[in-house]
C-alpha positions in Angstrom: 74.7 52.7 -34.1 77.7 50.9 -32.1 76.6 47.2 -30.9 73.2 47.9 -32.2 70.8 45.0 -33.5 69.6 45.8 -37.2 66.5 44.1 -38.1 65.3 45.1 -41.6 62.0 44.2 -43.5 60.9 43.8 -40.1 57.4 45.1 -39.6 56.3 45.1 -36.2 58.0 41.8 -35.1 59.1 42.2 -31.5 61.2 38.9 -31.5 64.5 40.8 -31.3 64.0 43.2 -28.5 62.2 40.2 -26.8 65.1 38.0 -27.0 68.2 40.1 -27.4 67.4 43.1 -24.8 69.8 43.2 -22.0 72.7 41.4 -24.1 72.3 44.8 -26.7 70.5 47.8 -26.0 70.0 49.5 -29.2 67.8 48.1 -31.9 67.3 49.7 -35.6 64.3 48.6 -37.6 63.7 49.3 -41.2 60.7 48.7 -43.4 59.6 50.6 -46.6 56.0 49.3 -46.2 55.8 50.5 -42.5 54.2 53.8 -42.1 54.9 56.4 -39.2 51.2 56.7 -38.2 51.2 52.8 -37.7 54.2 52.5 -36.0 53.2 55.4 -33.5 49.8 53.7 -33.1 51.5 50.6 -32.0 53.8 52.1 -29.7 51.4 54.4 -28.0 47.9 53.0 -28.6 45.4 51.9 -26.1 45.5 48.2 -26.3 47.4 46.2 -23.8 49.6 44.5 -26.7 51.0 48.1 -27.7 54.4 49.2 -26.9 56.8 47.1 -25.2 55.6 45.5 -22.2 56.8 46.5 -18.8 58.4 49.8 -20.4 57.0 52.9 -20.9 58.6 55.5 -23.3 61.0 58.3 -21.9 62.0 59.9 -25.4 60.1 60.0 -28.5 61.1 62.1 -31.3 61.2 62.6 -35.2 64.4 62.1 -37.0 64.9 63.9 -40.3 66.8 62.4 -43.2 69.5 65.2 -43.1 70.4 64.5 -39.5 71.7 61.1 -40.8 73.3 61.6 -44.3 74.1 64.7 -46.0 71.2 66.2 -48.5 73.1 65.0 -51.7 74.0 61.3 -50.4 73.0 58.6 -52.6 73.7 54.7 -52.0 77.2 53.6 -53.4 75.9 50.2 -54.3 72.2 50.0 -56.2 70.8 46.8 -57.3 70.4 45.8 -60.9 67.7 47.8 -62.2 67.1 45.9 -65.3 66.3 42.8 -63.1 64.5 44.4 -60.1 63.6 48.1 -61.2 59.8 47.6 -61.8 59.8 45.8 -58.1 61.6 48.6 -56.4 59.5 51.2 -58.1 56.0 49.5 -57.4 56.9 49.2 -53.7 58.8 52.3 -52.9 55.9 54.4 -54.7 53.8 53.8 -51.8 56.4 54.4 -49.2 56.7 57.3 -47.1 60.0 57.6 -45.5 60.4 58.6 -41.9 62.5 58.3 -38.7 61.2 57.7 -35.3 63.7 57.6 -32.3 62.4 56.6 -28.9 64.1 55.4 -25.6 62.2 53.1 -23.3 62.5 52.7 -19.5 61.3 49.6 -17.5 58.7 50.3 -15.1 59.2 50.2 -11.5 57.1 47.2 -10.9 59.5 45.1 -12.8 63.0 43.9 -12.1 65.8 43.2 -13.9 64.6 39.5 -14.5 62.2 41.2 -16.9 64.7 43.3 -19.0 67.2 45.8 -19.1 66.6 49.2 -17.3 66.3 51.0 -20.8 66.7 50.1 -24.5 66.9 52.4 -27.6 64.6 51.8 -30.4 65.2 53.4 -33.9 62.6 53.1 -36.8 63.2 53.8 -40.3 60.6 53.6 -43.1 63.3 53.0 -46.1 64.6 50.0 -48.2 67.0 47.8 -46.1 70.0 48.2 -48.2 69.8 51.9 -48.8 69.4 52.4 -45.1 72.2 50.0 -44.2 74.6 52.1 -46.1 73.2 55.3 -45.1 73.6 54.3 -41.4 76.4 52.0 -40.8 78.8 52.3 -44.1 79.0 56.5 -43.8 79.7 55.7 -39.9 82.1 52.9 -40.6 80.0 50.9 -38.1 78.9 47.3 -38.2 75.9 46.3 -36.1 76.5 43.4 -33.6 73.5 41.4 -34.7 71.9 41.2 -38.2 68.3 40.0 -38.1 66.8 37.9 -40.9 63.1 36.9 -39.9 60.9 36.2 -42.6 61.7 39.5 -44.9 59.0 40.2 -47.2 56.6 37.5 -45.5 53.7 39.6 -46.8 55.0 39.5 -50.6 56.6 43.1 -50.2 60.0 42.4 -50.4 61.7 42.8 -54.3 64.4 40.0 -53.9 64.7 36.8 -51.8 66.9 38.2 -48.9 67.5 34.8 -47.2 69.9 33.6 -50.1 73.4 33.8 -50.4 73.4 35.6 -53.8 70.9 38.3 -52.6 71.6 41.9 -53.1 71.3 42.6 -49.5 73.9 40.0 -48.5 76.4 41.6 -51.0 75.8 45.0 -49.4 76.5 43.7 -46.1 79.5 41.9 -47.1 80.9 44.8 -48.8 81.1 46.9 -45.5 85.0 47.7 -45.2 85.0 46.6 -41.8 83.3 43.3 -42.2 79.9 41.4 -41.2 77.9 41.6 -38.1 79.3 39.4 -35.3 76.0 37.6 -34.8 72.8 36.7 -37.1 69.2 35.9 -35.8 67.8 33.8 -38.4 64.0 32.4 -38.5 60.6 32.6 -40.0 57.4 30.7 -40.3 57.1 26.9 -40.7 59.4 24.1 -39.6 62.0 25.0 -37.2 64.4 22.5 -38.5 64.3 24.6 -41.5 66.2 27.5 -39.9 68.7 25.0 -37.7 71.1 26.4 -40.4 72.2 30.0 -41.1 70.5 31.5 -44.4 74.1 32.8 -45.1 77.2 31.0 -45.6 79.6 33.2 -43.4 77.4 31.8 -40.3 77.4 28.3 -40.8 77.9 26.3 -37.7 75.8 25.4 -34.8 73.2 27.7 -33.2 74.0 29.5 -30.1 70.3 29.3 -29.2 66.8 29.0 -30.3 63.7 30.8 -29.6 60.1 29.5 -30.2 59.2 33.3 -31.7 59.4 32.9 -35.3 62.0 29.8 -34.9 64.8 32.1 -34.5 68.2 30.8 -34.3 71.3 32.8 -33.2 74.3 32.1 -34.9 78.0 33.6 -34.9 80.1 34.7 -37.6 82.8 32.0 -38.6 86.3 32.9 -38.2 
């Protein structure tokens, strides 16, 4: 988890891996609408788009909940259930929590210009705020990069994450060791819309821009 990239409500968007691998080597994805079957099919399926181009998995295994948090653990910060309870209940009732970890090695026919020799990819089926607390709060680790790219783009998120008053931002900012050093922020529509970071802590000029999802990288303001 140290110096990892945290990409919540991410679906199967490979933008963070495509543009950040090599600077970072560990990617943590979470989405409570993803199923283990769909993820494994995407990673291992026969289509050319499946998996990560130029890489092969050298390790894959399921991760149990009790390998991450104690059996009795519950998030310390919970959303206002009076406002959001029905939304969480509706979406999470469809969720099937899982953990899947894989390590990917670059194929011999590609060189370092293609990407790093290897990277870690950890996917959790779960709610972004609870996962953030269970992974990062408990270990007192802050991810190096937070990814906010069109969360809930299919109408499946229970709050507007890309706002300063979102519950998820409150969770992230409450970490005793601070906030991630970088924010990768983007989405669909006009690239100009994402020239300014969605959270005030990352105001300033973007460090770079990608055509994939109009993603801009911002540094945490000092």
